[in-house]
VEXTORLO-229309 format. One record per residue: residue in three letters; z, x, y of N, C-alpha, C, O, CB in turn. Coordinates in steps of 0.02 Angstrom, whole numbers, plus 50000, padded with zeros to 5 digits. Each point is the difference from the previous one (the first is absolute). Glycine has a CB too. Layout:
N
+-----+-------+-------+-------+-------+-------+-------+-------+-------+-------+-------+-------+-------+-------+-------+-------+
: res :   n_w :   n_u :   n_v :  ca_w :  ca_u :  ca_v :   c_w :   c_u :   c_v :   o_w :   o_u :   o_v :  cb_w :  cb_u :  cb_v :
+-----+-------+-------+-------+-------+-------+-------+-------+-------+-------+-------+-------+-------+-------+-------+-------+
: ALA :     Z :     X :     Y :     Z :     X :     Y :     Z :     X :     Y :     Z :     X :     Y :     Z :     X :     Y :
...
+-----+-------+-------+-------+-------+-------+-------+-------+-------+-------+-------+-------+-------+-------+-------+-------+
//
This chain:
151
+-----+-------+-------+-------+-------+-------+-------+-------+-------+-------+-------+-------+-------+-------+-------+-------+
: res :   n_w :   n_u :   n_v :  ca_w :  ca_u :  ca_v :   c_w :   c_u :   c_v :   o_w :   o_u :   o_v :  cb_w :  cb_u :  cb_v :
+-----+-------+-------+-------+-------+-------+-------+-------+-------+-------+-------+-------+-------+-------+-------+-------+
: MET : 39724 : 46756 : 55248 : 49974 : 50049 : 49954 : 50052 : 50055 : 49987 : 50008 : 50024 : 49944 : 49875 : 49952 : 50095 :
: GLU : 50151 : 50044 : 50013 : 50050 : 50054 : 49993 : 50058 : 49978 : 49955 : 50026 : 50041 : 49962 : 49942 : 50002 : 50152 :
: ARG : 50052 : 49894 : 49891 : 50055 : 49975 : 49957 : 49981 : 50003 : 49926 : 50040 : 50020 : 49958 : 49997 : 49905 : 50135 :
: LEU : 49901 : 50055 : 49892 : 49977 : 50002 : 49931 : 49998 : 50072 : 49974 : 50019 : 50013 : 49943 : 49914 : 49883 : 50077 :
: LEU : 50043 : 50149 : 50020 : 49997 : 50071 : 49979 : 50070 : 50028 : 49991 : 50013 : 50039 : 49954 : 49878 : 49975 : 50106 :
: ASN : 50156 : 49968 : 49984 : 50069 : 50022 : 49992 : 50031 : 49971 : 49937 : 50038 : 50034 : 49965 : 49973 : 49975 : 50159 :
: ALA : 49974 : 49928 : 49861 : 50026 : 49969 : 49938 : 49972 : 50034 : 49939 : 50035 : 50010 : 49950 : 49975 : 49880 : 50110 :
: MET : 49925 : 50129 : 49943 : 49970 : 50036 : 49943 : 50031 : 50069 : 49992 : 50008 : 50024 : 49943 : 49885 : 49913 : 50076 :
: THR : 50123 : 50095 : 50035 : 50033 : 50065 : 49997 : 50069 : 49994 : 49967 : 50017 : 50039 : 49956 : 49921 : 49998 : 50147 :
: ILE : 50100 : 49914 : 49919 : 50066 : 49989 : 49971 : 49994 : 49982 : 49926 : 50038 : 50025 : 49958 : 50006 : 49937 : 50153 :
: LEU : 49908 : 49995 : 49872 : 49989 : 49980 : 49930 : 49982 : 50060 : 49957 : 50025 : 50007 : 49944 : 49938 : 49880 : 50095 :
: SER : 49994 : 50157 : 49986 : 49980 : 50058 : 49960 : 50058 : 50049 : 49990 : 50008 : 50028 : 49946 : 49875 : 49960 : 50098 :
: ILE : 50159 : 50021 : 50008 : 50057 : 50044 : 49993 : 50051 : 49971 : 49951 : 50027 : 50037 : 49959 : 49956 : 50004 : 50159 :
: VAL : 50029 : 49894 : 49886 : 50046 : 49968 : 49953 : 49973 : 50005 : 49929 : 50038 : 50014 : 49953 : 50000 : 49907 : 50138 :
: LEU : 49897 : 50069 : 49901 : 49969 : 50005 : 49934 : 50008 : 50071 : 49971 : 50016 : 50008 : 49941 : 49901 : 49902 : 50091 :
: MET : 50072 : 50140 : 50010 : 50009 : 50069 : 49976 : 50072 : 50013 : 49980 : 50013 : 50032 : 49948 : 49894 : 50005 : 50127 :
: LEU : 50141 : 49939 : 49964 : 50070 : 50011 : 49984 : 50020 : 49965 : 49935 : 50036 : 50027 : 49960 : 49989 : 49984 : 50162 :
: VAL : 49951 : 49928 : 49869 : 50015 : 49963 : 49939 : 49970 : 50035 : 49939 : 50033 : 50005 : 49948 : 49970 : 49887 : 50117 :
: ILE : 49937 : 50133 : 49942 : 49968 : 50035 : 49944 : 50037 : 50065 : 49984 : 50014 : 50014 : 49941 : 49875 : 49937 : 50092 :
: LEU : 50129 : 50087 : 50017 : 50037 : 50062 : 49988 : 50069 : 49986 : 49970 : 50022 : 50037 : 49956 : 49916 : 50017 : 50139 :
: TYR : 50095 : 49894 : 49928 : 50064 : 49981 : 49971 : 49991 : 49979 : 49927 : 50041 : 50018 : 49958 : 49999 : 49945 : 50155 :
: SER : 49908 : 50000 : 49872 : 49987 : 49979 : 49931 : 49985 : 50059 : 49955 : 50021 : 50001 : 49942 : 49936 : 49891 : 50101 :
: VAL : 50006 : 50157 : 49983 : 49986 : 50060 : 49959 : 50065 : 50039 : 49988 : 50012 : 50025 : 49945 : 49871 : 49981 : 50103 :
: ARG : 50157 : 49999 : 50003 : 50063 : 50037 : 49994 : 50047 : 49967 : 49949 : 50035 : 50035 : 49963 : 49953 : 50003 : 50156 :
: ARG : 50013 : 49896 : 49880 : 50043 : 49963 : 49954 : 49966 : 49987 : 49932 : 50029 : 49965 : 49958 : 50025 : 49982 : 50141 :
: SER : 49888 : 50080 : 49891 : 49961 : 49993 : 49937 : 49981 : 49927 : 49986 : 49997 : 49980 : 49942 : 50062 : 50121 : 50014 :
: HIS : 49929 : 49861 : 50096 : 49976 : 49932 : 49989 : 49924 : 49998 : 49993 : 49972 : 49954 : 49971 : 50126 : 50003 : 50094 :
: ILE : 49870 : 50094 : 49961 : 49928 : 50007 : 49996 : 49984 : 50073 : 49985 : 50032 : 50045 : 50025 : 49948 : 49858 : 50057 :
: ARG : 49970 : 50107 : 49875 : 49981 : 50068 : 49982 : 49960 : 50032 : 50057 : 49968 : 49966 : 50039 : 50030 : 50002 : 49839 :
: VAL : 50005 : 50098 : 50125 : 49968 : 50036 : 50055 : 49925 : 49988 : 50001 : 49971 : 49991 : 50054 : 50119 : 50096 : 49938 :
: GLU : 49878 : 49914 : 49950 : 49927 : 49992 : 49999 : 49978 : 49932 : 50026 : 49943 : 49993 : 50024 : 50052 : 50086 : 49880 :
: TYR : 50048 : 49870 : 50091 : 49982 : 49934 : 50026 : 50018 : 49994 : 50074 : 49971 : 49961 : 50036 : 50046 : 49991 : 49850 :
: SER : 50031 : 50087 : 50136 : 50020 : 49996 : 50070 : 49949 : 50033 : 50047 : 49999 : 49985 : 50059 : 50120 : 50015 : 49904 :
: VAL : 49840 : 50044 : 50010 : 49950 : 50034 : 50042 : 49952 : 49950 : 50032 : 49984 : 50007 : 50059 : 50025 : 50095 : 49867 :
: SER : 49969 : 49849 : 50036 : 49954 : 49950 : 50027 : 50032 : 49961 : 50056 : 49969 : 49988 : 50052 : 49975 : 50004 : 49837 :
: TRP : 50118 : 49988 : 50101 : 50035 : 49961 : 50051 : 50013 : 50043 : 50062 : 49994 : 49976 : 50056 : 50058 : 49953 : 49855 :
: LEU : 49967 : 50133 : 50079 : 50012 : 50045 : 50058 : 49935 : 50012 : 50039 : 50001 : 50003 : 50061 : 50093 : 50051 : 49876 :
: ALA : 49851 : 49955 : 50027 : 49936 : 50010 : 50034 : 49980 : 49938 : 50041 : 49976 : 50005 : 50056 : 49988 : 50073 : 49852 :
: ALA : 50048 : 49863 : 50063 : 49984 : 49938 : 50036 : 50044 : 49992 : 50062 : 49976 : 49981 : 50053 : 49988 : 49966 : 49838 :
: ALA : 50100 : 50068 : 50102 : 50046 : 49995 : 50057 : 49982 : 50052 : 50053 : 50005 : 49985 : 50060 : 50086 : 49972 : 49864 :
: PHE : 49890 : 50102 : 50055 : 49981 : 50052 : 50048 : 49936 : 49980 : 50038 : 49996 : 50010 : 50060 : 50058 : 50078 : 49866 :
: LEU : 49898 : 49885 : 50038 : 49938 : 49977 : 50032 : 50015 : 49945 : 50051 : 49972 : 49999 : 50055 : 49964 : 50030 : 49841 :
: LEU : 50108 : 49926 : 50086 : 50021 : 49947 : 50046 : 50033 : 50030 : 50062 : 49987 : 49977 : 50056 : 50028 : 49944 : 49847 :
: LEU : 50027 : 50128 : 50088 : 50035 : 50032 : 50056 : 49950 : 50035 : 50046 : 50004 : 49993 : 50061 : 50098 : 50022 : 49867 :
: VAL : 49852 : 50023 : 50043 : 49951 : 50037 : 50040 : 49956 : 49952 : 50040 : 49988 : 50011 : 50060 : 50013 : 50083 : 49855 :
: LEU : 49975 : 49854 : 50052 : 49955 : 49954 : 50035 : 50037 : 49960 : 50054 : 49970 : 49983 : 50051 : 49961 : 50010 : 49845 :
: SER : 50132 : 49992 : 50092 : 50036 : 49961 : 50051 : 50019 : 50043 : 50060 : 50014 : 49973 : 50053 : 50030 : 49954 : 49856 :
: ARG : 49957 : 50138 : 50084 : 50018 : 50045 : 50055 : 49940 : 50033 : 50033 : 50009 : 50035 : 50050 : 50098 : 49985 : 49893 :
: SER : 49833 : 49970 : 50032 : 49941 : 50030 : 50031 : 49951 : 49945 : 50020 : 49957 : 49980 : 49960 : 50058 : 50127 : 49972 :
: PRO : 49990 : 49868 : 50129 : 49956 : 49946 : 50022 : 49926 : 50021 : 50002 : 49957 : 49957 : 49991 : 50139 : 49998 : 50074 :
: GLY : 49890 : 50108 : 49948 : 49930 : 50023 : 50001 : 49966 : 49991 : 49933 : 49944 : 49974 : 49996 : 50086 : 50108 : 50092 :
: ALA : 50004 : 49939 : 49859 : 49972 : 49993 : 49933 : 49994 : 49926 : 49982 : 49951 : 49979 : 49968 : 50099 : 50131 : 49998 :
: LEU : 49999 : 49851 : 50053 : 49999 : 49929 : 49985 : 49943 : 49965 : 50038 : 49967 : 49956 : 49972 : 50157 : 50047 : 50009 :
: ASN : 49865 : 50015 : 50082 : 49944 : 49972 : 50038 : 49933 : 50019 : 49969 : 49954 : 49958 : 49997 : 50115 : 50047 : 50107 :
: TRP : 49925 : 50058 : 49872 : 49937 : 50022 : 49969 : 49988 : 49960 : 49935 : 49943 : 49978 : 49988 : 50072 : 50137 : 50061 :
: ILE : 50036 : 49876 : 49910 : 49993 : 49962 : 49938 : 49981 : 49928 : 50015 : 49958 : 49971 : 49967 : 50126 : 50104 : 49975 :
: ALA : 49948 : 49896 : 50109 : 49984 : 49930 : 50019 : 49928 : 49995 : 50024 : 49966 : 49952 : 49983 : 50154 : 50028 : 50049 :
: ALA : 49857 : 50069 : 50005 : 49930 : 49999 : 50023 : 49952 : 50007 : 49941 : 49948 : 49967 : 49999 : 50088 : 50083 : 50110 :
: GLN : 49981 : 49992 : 49842 : 49958 : 50008 : 49941 : 49997 : 49937 : 49959 : 49948 : 49984 : 49970 : 50079 : 50137 : 50029 :
: LEU : 50028 : 49842 : 49999 : 50002 : 49937 : 49962 : 49974 : 49941 : 50040 : 49992 : 49945 : 49973 : 50105 : 50100 : 49964 :
: GLY : 49889 : 49965 : 50127 : 49974 : 49946 : 50042 : 50054 : 49953 : 50024 : 49986 : 49942 : 50014 : 49908 : 50067 : 49924 :
: LEU : 50167 : 50014 : 50067 : 50056 : 49959 : 50022 : 50017 : 50017 : 50072 : 49996 : 50057 : 50021 : 50049 : 49937 : 49861 :
: THR : 49974 : 49954 : 50156 : 50017 : 50012 : 50071 : 50074 : 50013 : 50010 : 50020 : 50027 : 50051 : 49885 : 49900 : 49981 :
: TYR : 50136 : 50054 : 49920 : 50072 : 50008 : 50007 : 50023 : 50052 : 49949 : 50003 : 49984 : 49940 : 50012 : 49895 : 50101 :
: PRO : 50003 : 50182 : 49978 : 50017 : 50055 : 49954 : 50057 : 49985 : 49952 : 49996 : 50022 : 49942 : 49965 : 50053 : 50146 :
: PRO : 50092 : 49888 : 49930 : 50052 : 49987 : 49950 : 49976 : 49960 : 49939 : 50028 : 50005 : 49946 : 50053 : 49997 : 50147 :
: VAL : 49866 : 49958 : 49917 : 49971 : 49965 : 49942 : 49970 : 50051 : 49952 : 50005 : 49991 : 49939 : 49971 : 49906 : 50132 :
: ALA : 49993 : 50154 : 49956 : 49973 : 50053 : 49957 : 50056 : 50035 : 49962 : 49993 : 50017 : 49941 : 49912 : 50000 : 50139 :
: LEU : 50151 : 49993 : 49954 : 50058 : 50030 : 49966 : 50025 : 49956 : 49943 : 50014 : 50025 : 49946 : 50018 : 50032 : 50162 :
: MET : 49973 : 49879 : 49905 : 50022 : 49953 : 49948 : 49951 : 50000 : 49941 : 50021 : 49997 : 49942 : 50036 : 49932 : 50145 :
: MET : 49878 : 50073 : 49928 : 49950 : 50001 : 49946 : 50007 : 50064 : 49958 : 49997 : 49998 : 49939 : 49925 : 49933 : 50132 :
: LEU : 50088 : 50126 : 49963 : 50007 : 50063 : 49965 : 50064 : 50001 : 49958 : 50000 : 50025 : 49943 : 49937 : 50032 : 50149 :
: VAL : 50117 : 49917 : 49936 : 50063 : 49996 : 49962 : 49990 : 49957 : 49938 : 50022 : 50019 : 49946 : 50045 : 49995 : 50160 :
: PHE : 49900 : 49930 : 49902 : 49988 : 49956 : 49943 : 49958 : 50036 : 49947 : 50015 : 49997 : 49941 : 49991 : 49903 : 50135 :
: CYS : 49941 : 50135 : 49946 : 49957 : 50036 : 49952 : 50038 : 50056 : 49964 : 49991 : 50010 : 49940 : 49910 : 49962 : 50133 :
: VAL : 50140 : 50064 : 49964 : 50038 : 50055 : 49969 : 50048 : 49973 : 49948 : 50006 : 50028 : 49945 : 49984 : 50039 : 50161 :
: PHE : 50044 : 49879 : 49910 : 50048 : 49972 : 49952 : 49965 : 49968 : 49941 : 50027 : 49999 : 49944 : 50052 : 49982 : 50150 :
: VAL : 49861 : 49992 : 49916 : 49962 : 49975 : 49942 : 49982 : 50058 : 49954 : 50004 : 49992 : 49939 : 49949 : 49913 : 50132 :
: VAL : 50028 : 50151 : 49957 : 49983 : 50059 : 49959 : 50062 : 50024 : 49962 : 49996 : 50017 : 49941 : 49913 : 50016 : 50141 :
: VAL : 50148 : 49969 : 49951 : 50062 : 50021 : 49967 : 50018 : 49952 : 49944 : 50019 : 50022 : 49945 : 50021 : 50031 : 50163 :
: ILE : 49955 : 49883 : 49904 : 50016 : 49951 : 49949 : 49951 : 50005 : 49942 : 50020 : 49992 : 49942 : 50028 : 49931 : 50145 :
: TYR : 49888 : 50089 : 49927 : 49951 : 50009 : 49947 : 50018 : 50061 : 49957 : 49996 : 49998 : 49939 : 49916 : 49949 : 50133 :
: ARG : 50108 : 50107 : 49961 : 50019 : 50061 : 49963 : 50058 : 49985 : 49953 : 50001 : 50023 : 49942 : 49961 : 50048 : 50154 :
: PHE : 50087 : 49891 : 49927 : 50056 : 49983 : 49957 : 49980 : 49953 : 49944 : 50030 : 50002 : 49946 : 50046 : 50014 : 50152 :
: SER : 49875 : 49942 : 49914 : 49976 : 49956 : 49946 : 49968 : 50042 : 49945 : 50008 : 49985 : 49941 : 49973 : 49922 : 50142 :
: VAL : 49983 : 50145 : 49936 : 49970 : 50045 : 49950 : 50055 : 50036 : 49961 : 49996 : 50006 : 49939 : 49902 : 50010 : 50135 :
: VAL : 50154 : 50007 : 49960 : 50055 : 50034 : 49967 : 50036 : 49953 : 49952 : 50016 : 50019 : 49944 : 49999 : 50056 : 50156 :
: ILE : 49996 : 49864 : 49921 : 50033 : 49951 : 49957 : 49957 : 49985 : 49938 : 50027 : 49993 : 49945 : 50030 : 49956 : 50156 :
: SER : 49878 : 50046 : 49908 : 49955 : 49988 : 49943 : 50003 : 50058 : 49951 : 50001 : 49989 : 49939 : 49925 : 49942 : 50134 :
: ASP : 50074 : 50130 : 49953 : 50006 : 50059 : 49956 : 50066 : 50000 : 49962 : 50002 : 50015 : 49941 : 49925 : 50050 : 50138 :
: LEU : 50127 : 49918 : 49956 : 50065 : 49997 : 49967 : 50003 : 49946 : 49947 : 50030 : 50010 : 49947 : 50022 : 50032 : 50158 :
: LYS : 49916 : 49901 : 49908 : 49998 : 49947 : 49949 : 49962 : 50022 : 49939 : 50022 : 49988 : 49944 : 49985 : 49926 : 50147 :
: ASP : 49936 : 50119 : 49919 : 49961 : 50026 : 49943 : 50040 : 50052 : 49961 : 50000 : 49999 : 49938 : 49894 : 49979 : 50125 :
: ALA : 50140 : 50066 : 49972 : 50041 : 50050 : 49966 : 50058 : 49968 : 49963 : 50019 : 50023 : 49945 : 49950 : 50060 : 50143 :
: ASN : 50060 : 49864 : 49940 : 50054 : 49965 : 49967 : 49976 : 49966 : 49935 : 50035 : 50001 : 49950 : 50019 : 49980 : 50162 :
: ILE : 49887 : 49989 : 49891 : 49972 : 49969 : 49940 : 49987 : 50052 : 49946 : 50016 : 49989 : 49941 : 49931 : 49921 : 50129 :
: ALA : 50024 : 50147 : 49949 : 49986 : 50053 : 49952 : 50065 : 50027 : 49970 : 50003 : 50014 : 49940 : 49892 : 50016 : 50123 :
: MET : 50156 : 49979 : 49978 : 50064 : 50025 : 49975 : 50032 : 49949 : 49953 : 50030 : 50020 : 49949 : 49986 : 50047 : 50157 :
: THR : 49980 : 49869 : 49909 : 50027 : 49949 : 49957 : 49965 : 50000 : 49932 : 50032 : 49993 : 49948 : 49998 : 49938 : 50153 :
: GLN : 49905 : 50077 : 49900 : 49962 : 50003 : 49937 : 50019 : 50061 : 49959 : 50009 : 49995 : 49940 : 49896 : 49944 : 50115 :
: ARG : 50103 : 50119 : 49978 : 50021 : 50060 : 49964 : 50070 : 49992 : 49971 : 50013 : 50021 : 49944 : 49915 : 50048 : 50131 :
: LEU : 50116 : 49899 : 49962 : 50068 : 49988 : 49976 : 49999 : 49955 : 49939 : 50037 : 50011 : 49952 : 50007 : 50004 : 50164 :
: ALA : 49914 : 49933 : 49885 : 49995 : 49955 : 49943 : 49975 : 50036 : 49938 : 50023 : 49988 : 49945 : 49956 : 49917 : 50134 :
: ILE : 49973 : 50140 : 49931 : 49974 : 50039 : 49943 : 50054 : 50046 : 49971 : 50008 : 50004 : 49939 : 49876 : 49993 : 50111 :
: VAL : 50154 : 50036 : 49993 : 50053 : 50045 : 49977 : 50054 : 49960 : 49965 : 50025 : 50023 : 49948 : 49951 : 50055 : 50146 :
: GLU : 50043 : 49864 : 49931 : 50050 : 49959 : 49967 : 49976 : 49977 : 49932 : 50038 : 49998 : 49952 : 50004 : 49964 : 50160 :
: PHE : 49894 : 50020 : 49884 : 49972 : 49979 : 49936 : 50001 : 50057 : 49950 : 50019 : 49990 : 49942 : 49907 : 49928 : 50117 :
: GLN : 50055 : 50142 : 49962 : 50001 : 50058 : 49955 : 50071 : 50017 : 49979 : 50012 : 50018 : 49942 : 49885 : 50026 : 50113 :
: LEU : 50150 : 49952 : 49990 : 50070 : 50013 : 49985 : 50027 : 49949 : 49950 : 50037 : 50017 : 49954 : 49978 : 50034 : 50159 :
: GLN : 49968 : 49887 : 49897 : 50022 : 49947 : 49954 : 49971 : 50011 : 49931 : 50035 : 49991 : 49950 : 49974 : 49929 : 50146 :
: ASN : 49928 : 50100 : 49899 : 49969 : 50014 : 49935 : 50033 : 50059 : 49966 : 50011 : 49999 : 49940 : 49881 : 49955 : 50102 :
: ARG : 50125 : 50098 : 49997 : 50035 : 50058 : 49970 : 50068 : 49980 : 49974 : 50020 : 50022 : 49946 : 49918 : 50054 : 50131 :
: ASN : 50099 : 49884 : 49961 : 50066 : 49978 : 49978 : 49995 : 49959 : 49937 : 50041 : 50007 : 49954 : 49999 : 49995 : 50164 :
: GLU : 49910 : 49954 : 49878 : 49992 : 49959 : 49940 : 49981 : 50042 : 49940 : 50024 : 49989 : 49945 : 49942 : 49915 : 50127 :
: SER : 49990 : 50145 : 49939 : 49980 : 50042 : 49943 : 50057 : 50046 : 49978 : 50007 : 50013 : 49940 : 49874 : 49984 : 50102 :
: SER : 50161 : 50027 : 50004 : 50056 : 50041 : 49980 : 50053 : 49959 : 49965 : 50033 : 50025 : 49955 : 49944 : 50051 : 50141 :
: LYS : 50031 : 49861 : 49923 : 50047 : 49956 : 49965 : 49976 : 49989 : 49929 : 50040 : 49999 : 49953 : 49992 : 49945 : 50155 :
: THR : 49902 : 50047 : 49883 : 49972 : 49989 : 49934 : 50010 : 50063 : 49957 : 50017 : 49994 : 49942 : 49898 : 49925 : 50105 :
: VAL : 50074 : 50139 : 49981 : 50009 : 50063 : 49964 : 50074 : 50009 : 49982 : 50015 : 50019 : 49943 : 49886 : 50032 : 50116 :
: LYS : 50144 : 49936 : 49987 : 50072 : 50006 : 49986 : 50021 : 49952 : 49946 : 50040 : 50017 : 49956 : 49979 : 50020 : 50161 :
: ARG : 49955 : 49902 : 49886 : 50017 : 49950 : 49951 : 49976 : 50021 : 49931 : 50037 : 49992 : 49951 : 49958 : 49919 : 50137 :
: SER : 49944 : 50115 : 49907 : 49973 : 50021 : 49935 : 50038 : 50062 : 49974 : 50012 : 50006 : 49940 : 49875 : 49947 : 50091 :
: VAL : 50132 : 50092 : 50014 : 50039 : 50058 : 49980 : 50069 : 49978 : 49976 : 50025 : 50026 : 49950 : 49913 : 50047 : 50132 :
: ARG : 50092 : 49879 : 49952 : 50065 : 49975 : 49980 : 49996 : 49966 : 49932 : 50045 : 50008 : 49958 : 49985 : 49977 : 50163 :
: LEU : 49916 : 49978 : 49868 : 49993 : 49967 : 49935 : 49991 : 50052 : 49945 : 50028 : 49992 : 49946 : 49921 : 49908 : 50110 :
: ARG : 50013 : 50152 : 49955 : 49989 : 50052 : 49950 : 50065 : 50038 : 49987 : 50016 : 50014 : 49942 : 49864 : 49996 : 50092 :
: THR : 50157 : 50008 : 50017 : 50061 : 50038 : 49990 : 50054 : 49958 : 49969 : 50041 : 50025 : 49961 : 49929 : 50046 : 50136 :
: SER : 50031 : 49865 : 49919 : 50053 : 49959 : 49970 : 49986 : 49989 : 49926 : 50048 : 49994 : 49961 : 49970 : 49948 : 50149 :
: SER : 49919 : 50056 : 49869 : 49987 : 49993 : 49929 : 50014 : 50065 : 49963 : 50017 : 49998 : 49941 : 49896 : 49915 : 50084 :
: ARG : 50080 : 50145 : 50006 : 50015 : 50064 : 49968 : 50074 : 50014 : 49998 : 50024 : 50036 : 49956 : 49865 : 50006 : 50083 :
: SER : 50148 : 49932 : 50007 : 50071 : 50017 : 50002 : 50041 : 49965 : 49947 : 50057 : 50018 : 49988 : 49929 : 50000 : 50133 :
: ARG : 49985 : 49932 : 49847 : 50037 : 49968 : 49946 : 50001 : 50046 : 49939 : 49947 : 50023 : 49978 : 50021 : 49862 : 50066 :
: PRO : 50089 : 50127 : 49929 : 50002 : 50044 : 49941 : 49971 : 49966 : 49938 : 50003 : 49939 : 49992 : 50099 : 50117 : 50055 :
: LEU : 49870 : 49985 : 49911 : 49973 : 49975 : 49937 : 50058 : 49978 : 49955 : 50055 : 50025 : 50007 : 49844 : 50050 : 50002 :
: PRO : 50088 : 49878 : 49947 : 50055 : 49976 : 49957 : 50031 : 50055 : 49958 : 50060 : 49998 : 49987 : 49883 : 49892 : 50009 :
: SER : 50018 : 50159 : 49981 : 50028 : 50053 : 49959 : 50044 : 50046 : 50042 : 50047 : 50031 : 49974 : 49853 : 49963 : 49950 :
: LEU : 50086 : 50011 : 50142 : 50041 : 50043 : 50042 : 50066 : 49967 : 50017 : 50049 : 50034 : 50015 : 49847 : 50017 : 50031 :
: ARG : 50106 : 49883 : 49953 : 50063 : 49965 : 50013 : 50053 : 50017 : 49948 : 50060 : 50003 : 50014 : 49876 : 49905 : 50041 :
: ALA : 50041 : 50102 : 49885 : 50047 : 50014 : 49947 : 50020 : 50073 : 49999 : 50043 : 50020 : 49960 : 49907 : 49888 : 49973 :
: GLY : 50020 : 50132 : 50112 : 50018 : 50070 : 50003 : 49957 : 50043 : 49955 : 50011 : 50060 : 49996 : 50104 : 49906 : 50032 :
: LEU : 49837 : 50005 : 49938 : 49957 : 50037 : 49956 : 49937 : 50020 : 50038 : 49967 : 49957 : 50030 : 50078 : 49982 : 49868 :
: MET : 49938 : 50123 : 50102 : 49941 : 50021 : 50034 : 49949 : 50020 : 49948 : 50013 : 50043 : 49958 : 50052 : 49994 : 50144 :
: PRO : 49876 : 49933 : 49901 : 49949 : 50018 : 49951 : 49976 : 50072 : 50010 : 50004 : 50026 : 50056 : 49960 : 49854 : 49939 :
: SER : 50013 : 50151 : 49954 : 49980 : 50070 : 50004 : 49938 : 50008 : 50043 : 49991 : 50054 : 50029 : 50057 : 49965 : 49858 :
: ALA : 49911 : 49931 : 50120 : 49940 : 50005 : 50042 : 50020 : 50004 : 50074 : 49964 : 50029 : 50041 : 49969 : 49906 : 49874 :
: CYS : 50124 : 50037 : 50101 : 50023 : 50001 : 50069 : 50027 : 50068 : 50019 : 49999 : 50019 : 50059 : 50028 : 49859 : 49933 :
: TRP : 49998 : 50160 : 49960 : 50028 : 50066 : 50015 : 49948 : 50045 : 50032 : 50016 : 50037 : 50047 : 50064 : 49950 : 49857 :
: SER : 49860 : 50011 : 50071 : 49948 : 50045 : 50027 : 49979 : 49978 : 50070 : 49982 : 50042 : 50041 : 49979 : 49982 : 49842 :
: ARG : 50040 : 49911 : 50130 : 49979 : 49975 : 50067 : 50057 : 50007 : 50051 : 49987 : 50012 : 50059 : 49934 : 49908 : 49885 :
: CYS : 50140 : 50074 : 50036 : 50056 : 49999 : 50045 : 50024 : 50070 : 50019 : 50029 : 50009 : 50054 : 50004 : 49882 : 49897 :
: SER : 49955 : 50158 : 50007 : 50026 : 50067 : 50016 : 49951 : 50044 : 50033 : 50016 : 50058 : 50015 : 50057 : 49931 : 49891 :
+-----+-------+-------+-------+-------+-------+-------+-------+-------+-------+-------+-------+-------+-------+-------+-------+
//
């Protein structure tokens, strides 16, 4: 029994160090590391306090306290994994919503570009037809009606 508890102590300390190293190197975000640190701390406390472990084993009806520790460790990690499943589901929903918003913005931008091209094309057609000189102006003769509009 003592070997198993010592192994659990070493495992919990290693888990805490790996989590802290991952947070420091930005491999895991702080808000997600809290669950893992709490689970590792619980494992450490239970592996170092045989009185609490014996009480939990008695409450669960188990005769061998390390089995109670293993059951608790399993339950804690199931809860942590469930929490991360909820977070992943929320992220997936947010990703879908963001993708839909991006598609709407791209569609609106494409419509604006097409409408501005149409406006530019129509303006270009109107200005190109106006820029051609009238036949009478080519000869250098300006009609008297143009004098009042041009000056």
